[in-house]
N, C-alpha and C positions, 0 to 999 in steps of 0.2 A: 641765576640760580649761583648761590654763593659754594665753596670750594667743599665745605663741612655738607652742605645738602647732597651735594654729587657723590661723595664718599658714601653716604648714606645709601643712596640709591643703588650704588655699587655694591654695597655689601647686602644688600636686600634681593637683588639678581644672583648672586652667586649661591644664596644661603636657600633660592627657589631652588636652581639647578641642582644643588646639593640634592634636595628634598625629594625632585622629580626623579634622581638618580637611584635615590634610595627607594623609591616606590617602584620603580622597573625592577630592580634587582628583587625586590618583595614580591613582586609579581611574577617574574620567572621561577624565582623559587618553587613559587606556590603552584605555577604551571607544572614544574618537572615533579612536585611532591605529588599532584593529584594525578601525572599521567597514568602511574600504575592502577589507581584505582579505577581504570576503566577495564580492564582485562579481570580485575578481581570481580567488579559488578558482573561481567559475561559470563565469568565461571560460577558465581553463584546462580545466574539465571539458567544457566543449561539445565538442571533439575525442574525447573518452572514447567508445568505441564503443558502449556501454551503451545509453544511450538514444537517441542521434542516429542510429546507423546501425540502427535496426529497420526504416527502408523500405530496408534494404539486398538483402533478398531480393526487391523490384521491379528491382530493377537486373540481378541471377542470372537472372530469368525469361525475358528475351529470349535468354540465353545458348543454351539448349537448343533454343529455336527455331532460330536461326543452324545449329547443329548440325543438327538434322532435316531442314533443307532439304538439306544436304551430301549424302545418299545418293540423291537425285534426280536427281543428276549424270549417274549411270551409264544411267537410264533410254535415253536417245537413242543411247546406244552399239550394242545390239542393231539399231538402225535398219540397213534393207535397203540404204541408200545407199552407205555403204562396201565391200560385197560386190565389187564390180569390183575395188576397190584391194587386200583382200587374195587375190585369186584369182593363181595363178602365170600367168605370160603363156604357158603352154605345159603340157600333161598328157599321158601316151600309157601305157595300159595294156599292159603286152605280155606278162605270164602266162595270155593266154587263147588259146583254141584252139577251132576249130568244125569242120563237117563238111558235105560237101554234103545239102541237103534230100531227103528219100526220096521224098517225094508229090509231083505236079506243084501242087497246091495247099497244099502243107504249111509253108511259109516260118516259118509262127509259130510251130507247135510243134519246128521243128527250132532256130530262134533260142531260144526257150524253154528247151529243155533243154541248149543251150551255154552261156546266160547263168546254168543252174541249175548248170552243172558246173563254173563256174568257182568258186561258193562251195562246192565240194566236195559237191555234192548230184548222185548220180547218177541219170539217169531215162532210160528207152529213150524214143527218139521215138515208136515206134509205140503205147506205152501210154500216154503224154501224150496224142497225135492223138487214140485213141480214146474217150479220157475226156472230151472237150470235150461239151457239151449243143450240141444241134442247135437251130437256130432260122431262122427267115428274117429276122431281124435281126441283123446280126454284134456288135453292142453286148450281145446275150444270150447268142449262142452260134454256132458255125458253121453257115455259109452253103452248102449244096451238097454234092455228094461230093468227097471230097478227093483222089480218084484220078482225078477229070473233067480232060482234056486241053483245057482252056477258059479257061486263064489271061487274063485282060483284060475278063472280063463283070463284069457289078453283079448284085445281088440282082433278082428272084428266082431267077436263075441262079446257079451256081455259083460262089462268089467269095471264101471266107475267113473268116477272124474278126477281131473288133478287139480292144483293149488288156482291157477288163474281165475276160471268162471268161478269158484270160490268166493274168492277175493271181491272179484267184481260184483257180484251180487250181495255181499256184504254191504258194499260201500253203498249202494242202493238204499238201504237200511243208514243210511246217516254213519256205518263205521269206517274210523280209516285202516281198512283193511289192506294189506301188501302181501301180492305173490313175492316167494323169492325161491330163489334155487344157490346152491353152491355155501349156503349159511354156513358159518364156523360155529365151533362149540363155544367161544369164546363170545361170540354175538348172542348164542342161545343164552349164555350164562347172563348176559347182560340185562337180556329182555326181560327174564325172570326176576332179577334180581331189583326191576324196577317195578316188579308184580302184574305185568302183562304175561299172560299165558300163550301157549303157542298152538297151532294147528298144526300136527308135522305128519308127514306121509311116512310110513314104514311099511313092513312087510308081517302080515298077520300080528301075532301077538311079540312083537319084537324076535323076530327069526328072519331067516336068510332065504330069497329066492335069485336065481339069473337073471339080470335086467335083460331085454328083449328089444332091440329097435325093428319098430314096424314102419310101414309108409299108409298115408290116409289116401282117399280117392282124390286128391289135389297133389300129391307127390310129396306132402311135407312128412320128414320123418320124426319118429317120437318115440321117447324110451318107455317101455312100459314093463311090468314085471308080474308073474301070479301071484296071488294074494295080495294084493295091495291093499293097504289099509290105512286108517287115519285115525290118531289118536290125539289128546290134549296133553301137551308137557307143562308139569306145574312147578317142577322144583329139581333141584341137584344138590348135592354135595363133592365130597373130594372122591369121590369113587363111584356114584351113582346119580342115575335120572330117575325124578319121579315124573309117573304121568297118570292120567284116565284116560280108560277105556269101557266105554258104554256105562259110565256110572260108577265103576269099580276103580279103585286107586292100585299102582303096581310100583315096584322100585326095582331096576335092573342095572346091572355095571354099565359104567360109562361105554366101555369098548365093545360091549353086544349092542347098545344103543346105537353107536356110529356105525356098524356093520348094518343093521336094519335098514338105519336113515341112509345110509349113503348107496342104496341099491338105486333107488329113483333121483339121486345127485342132491342129498339133503335139500328136500323140498318143503316149503311150509306157507303158513298164511300167519303174520304177525299186524301187532294192533303198531300200525305206523302214520 
């Protein structure tokens, strides 16, 4: 190898070394510049929903809880408190008629068949009267002889019958009759507002007599009253109650009605 060739090779290696060094420096510089990008990319990645939003189901958990409590709001709506607010100020059933009772003590059967006729169920008064059970307790059956001319007596003398046996016999004719005691004025108005007349136990033609506690032969106590009577309530307004008695129509102040109706404990037969 000539001296000139050796010199050329030496220059070549030196140049290569220089280039390599430059490349290494450039790589270092590039690595140093690129290093800050890694945290920057992480910072950008933080809002990404993938890892960070894993707890998001926790946030959505309360949402059904809030929605689940909303249906609870209708619960107070059926409360009896607004009953008087939704009742009309007056109501009157006009398409009802009645007749005069056949038997001296047969007011209950007479009113029952008139009430049934309103619902298009035809019953003969005598058929109904003599289908009632007999008892010395008016809560269980008819007390006494219906033809007795002795209205105003109390058991064990001829008296009449209370609501339960009347309702039970009406049910045998397919009517949804229900005997009730302790009925309120608001409940009474609600029935009438729906177009349902009420068989009510009062005293005479809306008068008062003192209630009497008696005991039947089995020792059961029952409240009775002289001149127990039955009418059909058909309407009300802000001050009066309208009723039918032996086919005739009457209007009486509410307080007078409540006094008479209250003697036997606000007893009635309703369509229920």
